[in-house]
N, CA, C and O atoms as CSV, one atom per row, in Angstrom:
chain,resi,resn,atom,element,x,y,z
A,1,UNK,N,N,-10.640,-7.293,-27.202
A,1,UNK,CA,C,-10.093,-7.938,-26.030
A,1,UNK,C,C,-8.575,-8.089,-26.190
A,1,UNK,O,O,-8.104,-8.611,-27.200
A,2,UNK,N,N,-7.828,-7.640,-25.210
A,2,UNK,CA,C,-6.374,-7.717,-25.239
A,2,UNK,C,C,-5.953,-9.026,-24.580
A,2,UNK,O,O,-6.291,-9.291,-23.426
A,3,UNK,N,N,-5.204,-9.845,-25.334
A,3,UNK,CA,C,-4.749,-11.126,-24.809
A,3,UNK,C,C,-3.383,-10.977,-24.157
A,3,UNK,O,O,-2.737,-9.934,-24.257
A,4,UNK,N,N,-2.964,-12.029,-23.498
A,4,UNK,CA,C,-1.632,-12.042,-22.897
A,4,UNK,C,C,-0.544,-11.903,-23.944
A,4,UNK,O,O,0.455,-11.218,-23.722
A,5,UNK,N,N,-0.737,-12.555,-25.092
A,5,UNK,CA,C,0.240,-12.436,-26.179
A,5,UNK,C,C,0.319,-11.007,-26.693
A,5,UNK,O,O,1.405,-10.518,-27.006
A,6,UNK,N,N,-0.824,-10.334,-26.783
A,6,UNK,CA,C,-0.827,-8.943,-27.227
A,6,UNK,C,C,0.014,-8.083,-26.281
A,6,UNK,O,O,0.772,-7.219,-26.721
A,7,UNK,N,N,-0.129,-8.330,-24.987
A,7,UNK,CA,C,0.642,-7.566,-23.999
A,7,UNK,C,C,2.130,-7.842,-24.139
A,7,UNK,O,O,2.948,-6.932,-24.002
A,8,UNK,N,N,2.487,-9.093,-24.412
A,8,UNK,CA,C,3.904,-9.448,-24.573
A,8,UNK,C,C,4.473,-8.765,-25.812
A,8,UNK,O,O,5.553,-8.176,-25.755
A,9,UNK,N,N,3.752,-8.839,-26.936
A,9,UNK,CA,C,4.230,-8.187,-28.152
A,9,UNK,C,C,4.363,-6.679,-27.955
A,9,UNK,O,O,5.330,-6.077,-28.421
A,10,UNK,N,N,3.407,-6.069,-27.273
A,10,UNK,CA,C,3.485,-4.629,-27.009
A,10,UNK,C,C,4.695,-4.316,-26.136
A,10,UNK,O,O,5.414,-3.348,-26.385
A,11,UNK,N,N,4.916,-5.132,-25.120
A,11,UNK,CA,C,6.053,-4.904,-24.227
A,11,UNK,C,C,7.377,-5.054,-24.968
A,11,UNK,O,O,8.308,-4.282,-24.740
A,12,UNK,N,N,7.465,-6.037,-25.847
A,12,UNK,CA,C,8.707,-6.284,-26.582
A,12,UNK,C,C,8.933,-5.298,-27.725
A,12,UNK,O,O,10.033,-5.228,-28.273
A,13,UNK,N,N,7.910,-4.543,-28.087
A,13,UNK,CA,C,8.016,-3.614,-29.213
A,13,UNK,C,C,8.901,-2.410,-28.911
A,13,UNK,O,O,9.347,-1.729,-29.835
A,14,UNK,N,N,9.160,-2.140,-27.650
A,14,UNK,CA,C,9.923,-0.955,-27.262
A,14,UNK,C,C,11.370,-1.333,-26.932
A,14,UNK,O,O,11.615,-2.256,-26.156
A,15,UNK,N,N,12.320,-0.615,-27.523
A,15,UNK,CA,C,13.748,-0.905,-27.323
A,15,UNK,C,C,14.178,-0.742,-25.861
A,15,UNK,O,O,14.996,-1.519,-25.368
A,16,UNK,N,N,13.639,0.246,-25.176
A,16,UNK,CA,C,14.012,0.461,-23.773
A,16,UNK,C,C,13.563,-0.707,-22.902
A,16,UNK,O,O,14.282,-1.118,-21.991
A,17,UNK,N,N,12.385,-1.236,-23.178
A,17,UNK,CA,C,11.903,-2.390,-22.404
A,17,UNK,C,C,12.734,-3.630,-22.716
A,17,UNK,O,O,13.010,-4.435,-21.827
A,18,UNK,N,N,13.133,-3.783,-23.981
A,18,UNK,CA,C,14.001,-4.917,-24.329
A,18,UNK,C,C,15.343,-4.793,-23.617
A,18,UNK,O,O,15.912,-5.798,-23.190
A,19,UNK,N,N,15.855,-3.569,-23.485
A,19,UNK,CA,C,17.117,-3.364,-22.762
A,19,UNK,C,C,16.965,-3.737,-21.293
A,19,UNK,O,O,17.868,-4.335,-20.707
A,20,UNK,N,N,15.834,-3.391,-20.696
A,20,UNK,CA,C,15.597,-3.778,-19.306
A,20,UNK,C,C,15.555,-5.297,-19.167
A,20,UNK,O,O,16.109,-5.851,-18.218
A,21,UNK,N,N,14.902,-5.966,-20.108
A,21,UNK,CA,C,14.861,-7.428,-20.078
A,21,UNK,C,C,16.252,-8.019,-20.267
A,21,UNK,O,O,16.598,-9.012,-19.626
A,22,UNK,N,N,17.048,-7.419,-21.138
A,22,UNK,CA,C,18.431,-7.882,-21.325
A,22,UNK,C,C,19.236,-7.745,-20.042
A,22,UNK,O,O,20.017,-8.629,-19.688
A,23,UNK,N,N,19.040,-6.634,-19.353
A,23,UNK,CA,C,19.747,-6.430,-18.071
A,23,UNK,C,C,19.354,-7.496,-17.058
A,23,UNK,O,O,20.204,-8.028,-16.345
A,24,UNK,N,N,18.056,-7.809,-16.999
A,24,UNK,CA,C,17.593,-8.831,-16.062
A,24,UNK,C,C,18.043,-10.226,-16.488
A,24,UNK,O,O,18.217,-11.111,-15.649
A,25,UNK,N,N,18.231,-10.419,-17.784
A,25,UNK,CA,C,18.746,-11.700,-18.253
A,25,UNK,C,C,20.191,-11.890,-17.791
A,25,UNK,O,O,20.593,-12.989,-17.408
A,26,UNK,N,N,20.965,-10.806,-17.832
A,26,UNK,CA,C,22.365,-10.869,-17.389
A,26,UNK,C,C,22.477,-11.031,-15.879
A,26,UNK,O,O,23.301,-11.797,-15.379
A,27,UNK,N,N,21.633,-10.294,-15.164
A,27,UNK,CA,C,21.661,-10.371,-13.702
A,27,UNK,C,C,20.237,-10.195,-13.190
A,27,UNK,O,O,19.674,-9.102,-13.249
A,28,UNK,N,N,19.676,-11.261,-12.699
A,28,UNK,CA,C,18.306,-11.258,-12.192
A,28,UNK,C,C,18.263,-10.684,-10.783
A,28,UNK,O,O,19.273,-10.678,-10.079
A,29,UNK,N,N,17.115,-10.210,-10.380
A,29,UNK,CA,C,16.936,-9.732,-9.014
A,29,UNK,C,C,17.454,-8.331,-8.767
A,29,UNK,O,O,17.988,-8.045,-7.695
A,30,UNK,N,N,17.303,-7.460,-9.744
A,30,UNK,CA,C,17.775,-6.078,-9.598
A,30,UNK,C,C,16.687,-5.183,-9.006
A,30,UNK,O,O,15.494,-5.394,-9.225
A,31,UNK,N,N,17.128,-4.193,-8.260
A,31,UNK,CA,C,16.206,-3.196,-7.714
A,31,UNK,C,C,15.946,-2.134,-8.781
A,31,UNK,O,O,16.632,-2.089,-9.803
A,32,UNK,N,N,14.965,-1.293,-8.540
A,32,UNK,CA,C,14.668,-0.200,-9.463
A,32,UNK,C,C,15.888,0.701,-9.620
A,32,UNK,O,O,16.225,1.105,-10.733
A,33,UNK,N,N,16.542,1.012,-8.520
A,33,UNK,CA,C,17.735,1.853,-8.574
A,33,UNK,C,C,18.828,1.252,-9.442
A,33,UNK,O,O,19.475,1.964,-10.211
A,34,UNK,N,N,19.039,-0.054,-9.325
A,34,UNK,CA,C,20.050,-0.730,-10.142
A,34,UNK,C,C,19.659,-0.731,-11.614
A,34,UNK,O,O,20.517,-0.583,-12.484
A,35,UNK,N,N,18.376,-0.895,-11.897
A,35,UNK,CA,C,17.915,-0.867,-13.281
A,35,UNK,C,C,18.037,0.523,-13.895
A,35,UNK,O,O,18.255,0.650,-15.100
A,36,UNK,N,N,17.901,1.552,-13.089
A,36,UNK,CA,C,17.975,2.933,-13.584
A,36,UNK,C,C,19.403,3.364,-13.906
A,36,UNK,O,O,19.607,4.256,-14.729
A,37,UNK,N,N,20.394,2.741,-13.265
A,37,UNK,CA,C,21.780,3.199,-13.383
A,37,UNK,C,C,22.285,3.309,-14.814
A,37,UNK,O,O,22.960,4.286,-15.136
A,38,UNK,N,N,21.998,2.379,-15.659
A,38,UNK,CA,C,22.577,2.380,-17.001
A,38,UNK,C,C,21.594,2.826,-18.079
A,38,UNK,O,O,21.767,2.493,-19.251
A,39,UNK,N,N,20.578,3.567,-17.696
A,39,UNK,CA,C,19.608,4.074,-18.662
A,39,UNK,C,C,19.574,5.588,-18.609
A,39,UNK,O,O,19.719,6.193,-17.547
A,40,UNK,N,N,19.381,6.185,-19.760
A,40,UNK,CA,C,19.267,7.638,-19.851
A,40,UNK,C,C,17.814,8.060,-19.684
A,40,UNK,O,O,17.316,8.929,-20.400
A,41,UNK,N,N,17.142,7.427,-18.721
A,41,UNK,CA,C,15.740,7.732,-18.450
A,41,UNK,C,C,15.590,8.079,-16.974
A,41,UNK,O,O,16.405,7.706,-16.132
A,42,UNK,N,N,14.542,8.790,-16.706
A,42,UNK,CA,C,14.240,9.097,-15.314
A,42,UNK,C,C,13.743,7.845,-14.605
A,42,UNK,O,O,13.346,6.868,-15.239
A,43,UNK,N,N,13.774,7.894,-13.304
A,43,UNK,CA,C,13.271,6.780,-12.496
A,43,UNK,C,C,11.796,6.499,-12.817
A,43,UNK,O,O,11.368,5.346,-12.860
A,44,UNK,N,N,11.034,7.567,-13.040
A,44,UNK,CA,C,9.613,7.424,-13.357
A,44,UNK,C,C,9.411,6.723,-14.706
A,44,UNK,O,O,8.501,5.907,-14.852
A,45,UNK,N,N,10.259,7.041,-15.690
A,45,UNK,CA,C,10.145,6.409,-17.005
A,45,UNK,C,C,10.457,4.914,-16.906
A,45,UNK,O,O,9.756,4.095,-17.500
A,46,UNK,N,N,11.492,4.561,-16.167
A,46,UNK,CA,C,11.838,3.147,-15.978
A,46,UNK,C,C,10.696,2.437,-15.268
A,46,UNK,O,O,10.352,1.308,-15.619
A,47,UNK,N,N,10.107,3.089,-14.274
A,47,UNK,CA,C,8.975,2.499,-13.551
A,47,UNK,C,C,7.806,2.224,-14.494
A,47,UNK,O,O,7.177,1.169,-14.412
A,48,UNK,N,N,7.511,3.174,-15.395
A,48,UNK,CA,C,6.419,2.972,-16.353
A,48,UNK,C,C,6.693,1.778,-17.256
A,48,UNK,O,O,5.787,0.997,-17.547
A,49,UNK,N,N,7.939,1.634,-17.700
A,49,UNK,CA,C,8.304,0.488,-18.524
A,49,UNK,C,C,8.154,-0.816,-17.736
A,49,UNK,O,O,7.667,-1.815,-18.266
A,50,UNK,N,N,8.567,-0.802,-16.494
A,50,UNK,CA,C,8.458,-2.007,-15.659
A,50,UNK,C,C,6.998,-2.399,-15.427
A,50,UNK,O,O,6.672,-3.585,-15.363
A,51,UNK,N,N,6.130,-1.409,-15.303
A,51,UNK,CA,C,4.700,-1.699,-15.129
A,51,UNK,C,C,4.162,-2.460,-16.346
A,51,UNK,O,O,3.413,-3.424,-16.197
A,52,UNK,N,N,4.547,-2.024,-17.547
A,52,UNK,CA,C,4.117,-2.726,-18.759
A,52,UNK,C,C,4.719,-4.127,-18.839
A,52,UNK,O,O,4.047,-5.073,-19.252
A,53,UNK,N,N,5.984,-4.259,-18.445
A,53,UNK,CA,C,6.623,-5.575,-18.458
A,53,UNK,C,C,5.973,-6.517,-17.449
A,53,UNK,O,O,5.831,-7.711,-17.710
A,54,UNK,N,N,5.579,-5.978,-16.297
A,54,UNK,CA,C,4.884,-6.791,-15.296
A,54,UNK,C,C,3.489,-7.176,-15.793
A,54,UNK,O,O,3.046,-8.303,-15.572
A,55,UNK,N,N,2.798,-6.257,-16.459
A,55,UNK,CA,C,1.466,-6.553,-16.979
A,55,UNK,C,C,1.518,-7.658,-18.028
A,55,UNK,O,O,0.563,-8.419,-18.185
A,56,UNK,N,N,2.640,-7.742,-18.746
A,56,UNK,CA,C,2.831,-8.787,-19.754
A,56,UNK,C,C,3.399,-10.059,-19.128
A,56,UNK,O,O,3.627,-11.047,-19.825
A,57,UNK,N,N,3.627,-10.037,-17.825
A,57,UNK,CA,C,4.177,-11.175,-17.077
A,57,UNK,C,C,5.606,-11.504,-17.495
A,57,UNK,O,O,6.067,-12.629,-17.302
A,58,UNK,N,N,6.310,-10.527,-18.069
A,58,UNK,CA,C,7.707,-10.720,-18.434
A,58,UNK,C,C,8.646,-10.426,-17.278
A,58,UNK,O,O,9.789,-10.882,-17.263
A,59,UNK,N,N,8.163,-9.672,-16.323
A,59,UNK,CA,C,8.925,-9.351,-15.124
A,59,UNK,C,C,8.045,-9.633,-13.915
A,59,UNK,O,O,6.876,-9.248,-13.871
A,60,UNK,N,N,8.627,-10.307,-12.943
A,60,UNK,CA,C,7.938,-10.529,-11.672
A,60,UNK,C,C,8.773,-9.883,-10.580
A,60,UNK,O,O,9.995,-9.781,-10.690
A,61,UNK,N,N,8.099,-9.450,-9.530
A,61,UNK,CA,C,8.799,-8.778,-8.446
A,61,UNK,C,C,8.622,-9.550,-7.146
A,61,UNK,O,O,7.620,-10.227,-6.915
A,62,UNK,N,N,9.637,-9.415,-6.318
A,62,UNK,CA,C,9.627,-10.028,-4.993
A,62,UNK,C,C,10.110,-8.975,-4.014
A,62,UNK,O,O,11.149,-8.349,-4.223
A,63,UNK,N,N,9.353,-8.782,-2.946
A,63,UNK,CA,C,9.792,-7.832,-1.918
A,63,UNK,C,C,10.723,-8.547,-0.949
A,63,UNK,O,O,10.436,-9.640,-0.462
A,64,UNK,N,N,11.844,-7.892,-0.689
A,64,UNK,CA,C,12.809,-8.389,0.285
A,64,UNK,C,C,13.114,-7.222,1.228
A,64,UNK,O,O,13.910,-6.335,0.920
A,65,UNK,N,N,12.461,-7.257,2.370
A,65,UNK,CA,C,12.570,-6.113,3.284
A,65,UNK,C,C,11.947,-4.902,2.645
A,65,UNK,O,O,10.782,-4.919,2.249
A,66,UNK,N,N,12.742,-3.835,2.547
A,66,UNK,CA,C,12.243,-2.609,1.917
A,66,UNK,C,C,12.540,-2.567,0.425
A,66,UNK,O,O,12.111,-1.643,-0.267
A,67,UNK,N,N,13.271,-3.561,-0.079
A,67,UNK,CA,C,13.624,-3.593,-1.492
A,67,UNK,C,C,12.605,-4.384,-2.300
A,67,UNK,O,O,11.990,-5.331,-1.811
A,68,UNK,N,N,12.450,-3.970,-3.534
A,68,UNK,CA,C,11.598,-4.703,-4.483
A,68,UNK,C,C,12.524,-5.186,-5.597
A,68,UNK,O,O,13.075,-4.385,-6.352
A,69,UNK,N,N,12.686,-6.503,-5.690
A,69,UNK,CA,C,13.590,-7.082,-6.666
A,69,UNK,C,C,12.809,-7.494,-7.915
A,69,UNK,O,O,11.696,-8.010,-7.824
A,70,UNK,N,N,13.405,-7.260,-9.068
A,70,UNK,CA,C,12.777,-7.557,-10.348
A,70,UNK,C,C,13.474,-8.751,-10.991
A,70,UNK,O,O,14.701,-8.813,-11.055
A,71,UNK,N,N,12.667,-9.696,-11.462
A,71,UNK,CA,C,13.175,-10.918,-12.075
A,71,UNK,C,C,12.551,-11.111,-13.450
A,71,UNK,O,O,11.377,-10.812,-13.664
A,72,UNK,N,N,13.354,-11.614,-14.372
A,72,UNK,CA,C,12.879,-11.945,-15.710
A,72,UNK,C,C,12.069,-13.234,-15.649
A,72,UNK,O,O,12.492,-14.214,-15.036
A,73,UNK,N,N,10.911,-13.226,-16.285
A,73,UNK,CA,C,10.100,-14.430,-16.441
A,73,UNK,C,C,10.120,-14.786,-17.924
A,73,UNK,O,O,9.435,-14.131,-18.709
A,74,UNK,N,N,10.884,-15.804,-18.338
A,74,UNK,CA,C,11.015,-16.135,-19.755
A,74,UNK,C,C,9.842,-16.934,-20.327
A,74,UNK,O,O,9.801,-17.170,-21.534
A,75,UNK,N,N,8.900,-17.352,-19.503
A,75,UNK,CA,C,7.811,-18.219,-19.968
A,75,UNK,C,C,6.980,-17.575,-21.090
A,75,UNK,O,O,6.727,-18.245,-22.092
A,76,UNK,N,N,6.544,-16.311,-20.974
A,76,UNK,CA,C,5.749,-15.730,-22.070
A,76,UNK,C,C,6.516,-15.664,-23.395
A,76,UNK,O,O,5.928,-15.843,-24.462
A,77,UNK,N,N,7.815,-15.408,-23.329
A,77,UNK,CA,C,8.621,-15.366,-24.551
A,77,UNK,C,C,8.716,-16.772,-25.144
A,77,UNK,O,O,8.635,-16.942,-26.361
A,78,UNK,N,N,8.885,-17.771,-24.292
A,78,UNK,CA,C,8.930,-19.148,-24.768
A,78,UNK,C,C,7.600,-19.551,-25.402
A,78,UNK,O,O,7.582,-20.239,-26.423
A,79,UNK,N,N,6.496,-19.128,-24.804
A,79,UNK,CA,C,5.180,-19.439,-25.372
A,79,UNK,C,C,5.042,-18.862,-26.782
A,79,UNK,O,O,4.516,-19.519,-27.680
A,80,UNK,N,N,5.516,-17.639,-26.967
A,80,UNK,CA,C,5.469,-17.018,-28.290
A,80,UNK,C,C,6.392,-17.762,-29.249
A,80,UNK,O,O,6.043,-17.997,-30.406
A,81,UNK,N,N,7.567,-18.129,-28.759
A,81,UNK,CA,C,8.492,-18.895,-29.591
A,81,UNK,C,C,7.836,-20.195,-30.066
A,81,UNK,O,O,7.893,-20.527,-31.250
A,82,UNK,N,N,7.221,-20.916,-29.152
A,82,UNK,CA,C,6.617,-22.204,-29.500
A,82,UNK,C,C,5.480,-22.025,-30.504
A,82,UNK,O,O,5.312,-22.846,-31.407
A,83,UNK,N,N,4.706,-20.964,-30.350
A,83,UNK,CA,C,3.566,-20.759,-31.253
A,83,UNK,C,C,3.971,-20.188,-32.601
A,83,UNK,O,O,3.465,-20.624,-33.635
A,84,UNK,N,N,4.878,-19.218,-32.602
A,84,UNK,CA,C,5.152,-18.483,-33.821
A,84,UNK,C,C,6.443,-18.880,-34.530
A,84,UNK,O,O,6.585,-18.625,-35.726
A,85,UNK,N,N,7.372,-19.491,-33.830
A,85,UNK,CA,C,8.656,-19.827,-34.449
A,85,UNK,C,C,8.890,-21.329,-34.442
A,85,UNK,O,O,9.266,-21.899,-35.466
A,86,UNK,N,N,8.678,-21.968,-33.322
A,86,UNK,CA,C,8.965,-23.387,-33.162
A,86,UNK,C,C,8.281,-24.268,-34.180
A,86,UNK,O,O,8.882,-25.216,-34.684
A,87,UNK,N,N,7.039,-23.971,-34.487
A,87,UNK,CA,C,6.318,-24.830,-35.432
A,87,UNK,C,C,6.908,-24.738,-36.836
A,87,UNK,O,O,6.809,-25.694,-37.605
A,88,UNK,N,N,7.512,-23.622,-37.180
A,88,UNK,CA,C,8.138,-23.490,-38.492
A,88,UNK,C,C,9.488,-24.197,-38.527
A,88,UNK,O,O,9.887,-24.716,-39.570
A,89,UNK,N,N,10.189,-24.224,-37.409
A,89,UNK,CA,C,11.468,-24.916,-37.328
A,89,UNK,C,C,11.295,-26.425,-37.388
A,89,UNK,O,O,12.181,-27.130,-37.870
A,90,UNK,N,N,10.173,-26.924,-36.911
A,90,UNK,CA,C,9.943,-28.365,-36.890
A,90,UNK,C,C,10.101,-28.960,-38.283
A,90,UNK,O,O,10.701,-30.025,-38.435
A,91,UNK,N,N,9.577,-28.295,-39.291
A,91,UNK,CA,C,9.701,-28.784,-40.666
A,91,UNK,C,C,11.166,-28.842,-41.095
A,91,UNK,O,O,11.580,-29.787,-41.766
A,92,UNK,N,N,11.936,-27.849,-40.715
A,92,UNK,CA,C,13.362,-27.827,-41.064
A,92,UNK,C,C,14.106,-28.962,-40.375
A,92,UNK,O,O,14.962,-29.611,-40.976
A,93,UNK,N,N,13.777,-29.194,-39.120
A,93,UNK,CA,C,14.442,-30.259,-38.371
A,93,UNK,C,C,14.141,-31.614,-39.014
A,93,UNK,O,O,15.040,-32.441,-39.166
A,94,UNK,N,N,12.901,-31.839,-39.384
A,94,UNK,CA,C,12.529,-33.089,-40.053
A,94,UNK,C,C,13.271,-33.205,-41.384
A,94,UNK,O,O,13.774,-34.279,-41.715
A,95,UNK,N,N,13.345,-32.115,-42.150
A,95,UNK,CA,C,14.045,-32.137,-43.432
A,95,UNK,C,C,15.529,-32.452,-43.236
A,95,UNK,O,O,16.099,-33.232,-43.998
A,96,UNK,N,N,16.154,-31.860,-42.232
A,96,UNK,CA,C,17.569,-32.144,-41.952
A,96,UNK,C,C,17.762,-33.591,-41.528
A,96,UNK,O,O,18.730,-34.235,-41.930
A,97,UNK,N,N,16.846,-34.103,-40.719
A,97,UNK,CA,C,16.921,-35.499,-40.290
A,97,UNK,C,C,16.831,-36.432,-41.501
A,97,UNK,O,O,17.602,-37.383,-41.625
A,98,UNK,N,N,15.877,-36.144,-42.392
A,98,UNK,CA,C,15.714,-36.967,-43.595
A,98,UNK,C,C,16.951,-36.896,-44.483
A,98,UNK,O,O,17.370,-37.910,-45.042
A,99,UNK,N,N,17.536,-35.717,-44.616
A,99,UNK,CA,C,18.757,-35.555,-45.405
A,99,UNK,C,C,19.896,-36.359,-44.792
A,99,UNK,O,O,20.647,-37.022,-45.507
A,100,UNK,N,N,20.024,-36.304,-43.494
A,100,UNK,CA,C,21.071,-37.054,-42.793
A,100,UNK,C,C,20.902,-38.550,-43.026
A,100,UNK,O,O,21.875,-39.255,-43.297
A,101,UNK,N,N,19.679,-39.029,-42.922
A,101,UNK,CA,C,19.415,-40.452,-43.153
A,101,UNK,C,C,19.753,-40.842,-44.592
A,101,UNK,O,O,20.340,-41.899,-44.826
A,102,UNK,N,N,19.386,-39.994,-45.555
A,102,UNK,CA,C,19.679,-40.281,-46.965
A,102,UNK,C,C,21.179,-40.313,-47.211
A,102,UNK,O,O,21.666,-41.168,-47.950
A,103,UNK,N,N,21.922,-39.385,-46.598
A,103,UNK,CA,C,23.377,-39.371,-46.756
A,103,UNK,C,C,24.012,-40.612,-46.139
A,103,UNK,O,O,24.961,-41.163,-46.696
A,104,UNK,N,N,23.504,-41.051,-45.005
A,104,UNK,CA,C,24.019,-42.272,-44.371
A,104,UNK,C,C,23.789,-43.477,-45.277
A,104,UNK,O,O,24.662,-44.333,-45.414
A,105,UNK,N,N,22.601,-43.539,-45.900
A,105,UNK,CA,C,22.284,-44.649,-46.804
A,105,UNK,C,C,23.218,-44.624,-48.019
A,105,UNK,O,O,23.644,-45.679,-48.487
A,106,UNK,N,N,23.539,-43.434,-48.532
A,106,UNK,CA,C,24.453,-43.331,-49.668
A,106,UNK,C,C,25.861,-43.741,-49.289
A,106,UNK,O,O,26.580,-44.304,-50.114
A,107,UNK,N,N,26.274,-43.471,-48.050
A,107,UNK,CA,C,27.600,-43.859,-47.580
A,107,UNK,C,C,27.742,-45.374,-47.496
A,107,UNK,O,O,28.819,-45.915,-47.750
A,108,UNK,N,N,26.665,-46.054,-47.144
A,108,UNK,CA,C,26.699,-47.501,-46.994
A,108,UNK,C,C,26.695,-48.207,-48.357
A,108,UNK,O,O,27.069,-49.377,-48.431
A,109,UNK,N,N,26.294,-47.550,-49.404
A,109,UNK,CA,C,26.212,-48.178,-50.726
A,109,UNK,C,C,27.484,-48.113,-51.455
A,109,UNK,O,O,27.575,-48.598,-52.582
């Protein structure tokens, strides 16, 4: 069974898809034509990448007239961050807090 996280990891595994996400991070709401401009890929190749990004819920689209605008959805990346990275940082934050408190106590003595 393929989970949502599996789809996100698969989508993020490809450099071209990460570049598309970076472009949408810089400027959201781009059309397919605008996304194709700075890539050395055919329109069909960019479309295939966008399909995978949409399946992973990393990109959402909105139709505006005849245009289809693409937007970055950061929620799946944040979910992965919270599960795989955030919990490890929590220990560091607590350790830094404890160190700060100990240094303050030493300053007062």
